[in-house]
C-alpha positions as a Markdown table, in Angstrom:
| # | Residue | x | y | z |
|---|---|---|---|---|
| 1 | Met | 8.7 | 67.9 | -23.6 |
| 2 | Lys | 6.3 | 67.4 | -20.6 |
| 3 | Lys | 4.6 | 64.6 | -22.5 |
| 4 | Lys | 8.0 | 62.8 | -23.1 |
| 5 | Ala | 8.9 | 63.2 | -19.4 |
| 6 | Arg | 5.5 | 61.7 | -18.4 |
| 7 | Ile | 5.9 | 58.8 | -20.7 |
| 8 | Leu | 9.5 | 58.1 | -19.5 |
| 9 | Ala | 8.2 | 58.3 | -15.8 |
| 10 | Leu | 5.4 | 55.9 | -16.6 |
| 11 | Leu | 7.8 | 53.5 | -18.3 |
| 12 | Leu | 10.1 | 53.7 | -15.3 |
| 13 | Val | 7.3 | 52.9 | -12.9 |
| 14 | Ile | 6.2 | 49.9 | -15.1 |
| 15 | Leu | 9.8 | 48.7 | -15.3 |
| 16 | Ile | 10.2 | 48.9 | -11.5 |
| 17 | Cys | 6.9 | 47.0 | -11.0 |
| 18 | Val | 7.8 | 44.3 | -13.4 |
| 19 | Ala | 11.2 | 43.9 | -11.7 |
| 20 | Met | 9.5 | 43.5 | -8.3 |
| 21 | Val | 7.3 | 40.6 | -9.4 |
| 22 | Pro | 9.9 | 37.8 | -8.8 |
| 23 | Phe | 10.5 | 39.2 | -5.3 |
| 24 | Ala | 6.8 | 39.3 | -4.5 |
| 25 | Ala | 6.3 | 35.8 | -5.8 |
| 26 | Ala | 9.3 | 34.5 | -3.8 |
| 27 | Ala | 7.9 | 36.2 | -0.7 |
| 28 | Glu | 4.5 | 34.7 | -1.2 |
| 29 | Glu | 6.1 | 31.2 | -1.7 |
| 30 | Thr | 8.0 | 31.6 | 1.5 |
| 31 | Glu | 4.9 | 32.8 | 3.3 |
| 32 | Asn | 2.8 | 29.7 | 2.1 |
| 33 | Asp | 5.5 | 27.2 | 2.8 |
| 34 | Asp | 4.5 | 25.9 | 6.3 |
| 35 | Tyr | 5.7 | 22.4 | 5.6 |
| 36 | Pro | 7.3 | 21.2 | 8.9 |
| 37 | Glu | 10.8 | 22.6 | 9.5 |
| 38 | Glu | 12.3 | 19.2 | 10.5 |
| 39 | Leu | 11.3 | 17.9 | 7.0 |
| 40 | Lys | 12.2 | 20.8 | 4.8 |
| 41 | Gly | 15.4 | 21.5 | 6.8 |
| 42 | Asn | 17.0 | 18.1 | 5.9 |
| 43 | Ala | 18.2 | 16.9 | 2.6 |
| 44 | Lys | 15.5 | 15.6 | 0.2 |
| 45 | Asp | 14.7 | 11.9 | 0.7 |
| 46 | Ser | 16.8 | 11.7 | 3.9 |
| 47 | Leu | 13.8 | 11.2 | 6.2 |
| 48 | Val | 10.6 | 9.2 | 6.2 |
| 49 | Asp | 7.8 | 11.7 | 7.3 |
| 50 | Pro | 5.0 | 10.9 | 9.8 |
| 51 | Trp | 2.8 | 10.0 | 6.8 |
| 52 | Arg | 5.3 | 7.4 | 5.5 |
| 53 | Phe | 6.6 | 9.3 | 2.5 |
| 54 | Tyr | 10.1 | 10.7 | 1.8 |
| 55 | Asn | 10.6 | 14.3 | 2.9 |
| 56 | Arg | 10.5 | 17.2 | 0.4 |
| 57 | Glu | 8.7 | 15.0 | -2.2 |
| 58 | Cys | 5.3 | 16.0 | -3.7 |
| 59 | Thr | 3.6 | 13.1 | -2.0 |
| 60 | Ser | 4.9 | 14.1 | 1.5 |
| 61 | Phe | 3.8 | 17.7 | 1.0 |
| 62 | Val | 0.3 | 16.8 | -0.2 |
| 63 | Ala | 0.0 | 14.3 | 2.7 |
| 64 | Trp | 0.9 | 17.2 | 5.1 |
| 65 | Arg | -1.7 | 19.5 | 3.4 |
| 66 | Leu | -4.4 | 16.9 | 3.6 |
| 67 | Asn | -3.8 | 16.4 | 7.3 |
| 68 | Asp | -3.1 | 20.1 | 8.2 |
| 69 | Arg | -5.7 | 21.9 | 6.0 |
| 70 | Asn | -8.3 | 19.3 | 5.1 |
| 71 | Gly | -8.4 | 17.5 | 8.5 |
| 72 | Val | -7.9 | 14.1 | 6.9 |
| 73 | Ala | -5.7 | 11.5 | 8.7 |
| 74 | Phe | -4.0 | 10.7 | 5.4 |
| 75 | Asp | -0.9 | 8.6 | 5.1 |
| 76 | Asn | 0.7 | 6.2 | 2.6 |
| 77 | Gly | -1.7 | 3.4 | 3.8 |
| 78 | Tyr | -4.9 | 5.5 | 3.8 |
| 79 | Gly | -8.0 | 3.4 | 3.5 |
| 80 | Gly | -5.9 | 0.2 | 3.7 |
| 81 | Val | -4.3 | 0.9 | 0.3 |
| 82 | Leu | -0.7 | 1.7 | -0.5 |
| 83 | Trp | -0.7 | 5.1 | -2.3 |
| 84 | Gly | 3.1 | 5.1 | -3.2 |
| 85 | Asn | 4.4 | 7.3 | -5.9 |
| 86 | Ala | 2.2 | 10.1 | -7.3 |
| 87 | Glu | 1.5 | 8.1 | -10.5 |
| 88 | His | -0.5 | 5.6 | -8.5 |
| 89 | Trp | -2.6 | 8.0 | -6.5 |
| 90 | Asp | -5.6 | 8.2 | -8.9 |
| 91 | Asp | -5.9 | 4.4 | -9.0 |
| 92 | Ala | -5.5 | 4.1 | -5.2 |
| 93 | Ala | -8.3 | 6.7 | -4.8 |
| 94 | Arg | -10.6 | 5.0 | -7.3 |
| 95 | Ser | -10.1 | 1.6 | -5.5 |
| 96 | Leu | -11.5 | 3.3 | -2.4 |
| 97 | Gly | -14.5 | 4.9 | -4.2 |
| 98 | Val | -12.9 | 8.4 | -3.9 |
| 99 | Thr | -14.1 | 10.7 | -6.7 |
| 100 | Val | -11.4 | 11.3 | -9.4 |
| 101 | Asp | -12.4 | 13.6 | -12.1 |
| 102 | Asp | -11.4 | 16.7 | -14.2 |
| 103 | Arg | -13.1 | 19.3 | -12.0 |
| 104 | Pro | -10.8 | 21.3 | -9.7 |
| 105 | Ala | -11.8 | 22.2 | -6.1 |
| 106 | Val | -10.1 | 23.9 | -3.2 |
| 107 | Gly | -8.5 | 21.2 | -1.1 |
| 108 | Ala | -8.5 | 18.6 | -3.9 |
| 109 | Val | -5.3 | 16.9 | -5.1 |
| 110 | Ala | -4.2 | 17.7 | -8.6 |
| 111 | Tyr | -2.3 | 14.8 | -10.2 |
| 112 | Trp | -0.1 | 14.3 | -13.2 |
| 113 | Glu | 0.8 | 10.7 | -14.3 |
| 114 | Gly | 3.8 | 11.4 | -16.5 |
| 115 | Gly | 7.4 | 12.2 | -15.7 |
| 116 | Gly | 8.5 | 8.9 | -14.2 |
| 117 | Ala | 6.9 | 8.8 | -10.8 |
| 118 | Gly | 4.1 | 11.2 | -11.5 |
| 119 | His | 3.3 | 14.4 | -9.5 |
| 120 | Val | 0.7 | 15.6 | -7.0 |
| 121 | Ala | -0.1 | 19.1 | -5.8 |
| 122 | Trp | -2.6 | 20.6 | -3.4 |
| 123 | Val | -5.2 | 22.9 | -4.9 |
| 124 | Ser | -5.3 | 26.2 | -2.9 |
| 125 | Ser | -7.5 | 28.3 | -5.2 |
| 126 | Val | -9.7 | 27.9 | -8.3 |
| 127 | Glu | -10.2 | 31.0 | -10.5 |
| 128 | Asp | -11.6 | 31.5 | -14.0 |
| 129 | Gly | -10.3 | 28.3 | -15.6 |
| 130 | His | -7.0 | 28.3 | -13.6 |
| 131 | Val | -5.9 | 26.7 | -10.4 |
| 132 | Trp | -3.3 | 27.7 | -7.9 |
| 133 | Val | -1.4 | 24.7 | -6.7 |
| 134 | Glu | 1.0 | 24.4 | -3.8 |
| 135 | Glu | 3.6 | 21.7 | -4.2 |
| 136 | Tyr | 7.1 | 20.4 | -3.4 |
| 137 | Asn | 9.6 | 19.0 | -5.8 |
| 138 | Trp | 7.8 | 20.1 | -9.0 |
| 139 | Asn | 11.0 | 20.4 | -10.9 |
| 140 | Ser | 13.0 | 17.8 | -8.8 |
| 141 | Asp | 14.5 | 20.5 | -6.7 |
| 142 | Gly | 12.9 | 19.4 | -3.4 |
| 143 | Ala | 11.6 | 22.9 | -2.8 |
| 144 | Phe | 8.2 | 24.5 | -2.3 |
| 145 | His | 6.4 | 26.1 | -5.3 |
| 146 | Leu | 3.2 | 28.0 | -5.6 |
| 147 | Arg | 2.0 | 28.3 | -9.2 |
| 148 | Cys | -1.0 | 29.0 | -11.3 |
| 149 | Val | -1.8 | 26.5 | -14.1 |
| 150 | Asp | -4.6 | 26.0 | -16.5 |
| 151 | Glu | -7.3 | 23.8 | -14.9 |
| 152 | His | -6.8 | 21.3 | -17.7 |
| 153 | Leu | -3.1 | 20.9 | -17.3 |
| 154 | Pro | -3.2 | 18.3 | -14.5 |
| 155 | Asp | -4.4 | 14.8 | -15.6 |
| 156 | Gly | -7.2 | 15.2 | -13.0 |
| 157 | Tyr | -8.2 | 15.9 | -9.5 |
| 158 | Ile | -8.6 | 13.5 | -6.5 |
| 159 | His | -11.4 | 14.6 | -4.1 |
| 160 | Ile | -10.5 | 13.0 | -0.7 |
| 161 | Gln | -12.2 | 15.7 | 1.3 |
| 162 | Asp | -12.3 | 19.1 | -0.5 |
| 163 | Leu | -12.5 | 22.3 | 1.5 |
| 164 | Ser | -15.1 | 23.6 | -0.9 |
| 165 | Ala | -17.4 | 20.6 | -0.1 |
| 166 | Gly | -19.9 | 22.7 | 1.8 |
| 167 | Leu | -18.1 | 22.6 | 5.2 |
| 168 | Ser | -18.3 | 25.7 | 7.3 |
| 169 | Glu | -15.1 | 27.6 | 8.1 |
| 170 | Glu | -15.5 | 26.5 | 11.7 |
| 171 | Ala | -15.7 | 22.9 | 10.7 |
| 172 | Val | -12.6 | 23.2 | 8.5 |
| 173 | Leu | -10.7 | 24.9 | 11.3 |
| 174 | Phe | -11.8 | 22.2 | 13.8 |
| 175 | Ala | -10.8 | 19.4 | 11.5 |
| 176 | Ala | -7.4 | 21.0 | 10.8 |
| 177 | Ala | -6.8 | 21.4 | 14.5 |
| 178 | Ser | -7.8 | 17.8 | 15.2 |
| 179 | Ala | -5.5 | 16.6 | 12.4 |
| 180 | Arg | -2.5 | 18.6 | 13.9 |
| 181 | Tyr | -3.2 | 17.1 | 17.3 |
| 182 | His | -3.4 | 13.6 | 15.7 |
| 183 | Val | -0.1 | 14.1 | 13.9 |
| 184 | Met | 1.7 | 15.6 | 16.9 |
| 185 | Ser | 0.5 | 12.9 | 19.3 |
| 186 | Gln | 1.8 | 10.0 | 17.2 |
């Protein structure tokens, strides 16, 4: 009888833990979504952001991340090239001599060419053949998503200025602070 009670108790604990996963994932998504309030608080595509993309689109969010986290003054005319929809980002990068390959890195841009206008996401972590990407509008809902995908799922990676490119933490923080100042002072 004690054995059955222990098994039932263990099953109950497992059931409770499994039931809590969606709540934990939702909390983590909310925690990581630091996209500017004035952009996420308005209807999708109702504003042009400071980087010259429409708000709550994947391109806008990745432009935000490149400025805020990578310290790159990135916008839709970066390097004198029109980046446009996500499906064109790999070609725009190549035209500037930016590395585009199949090797993920923290701070790189993951890109997908299919689905009409393509899709881009910011790589926040690389672990054992998987990448964690942060993105907006992944399923056309105009919302933030944090998801783990196989590193081969994206069509490739654009390395504008990866965070894992040998920069010290102080250099990354300085670059991010400089980018925030640049964006706010425009």
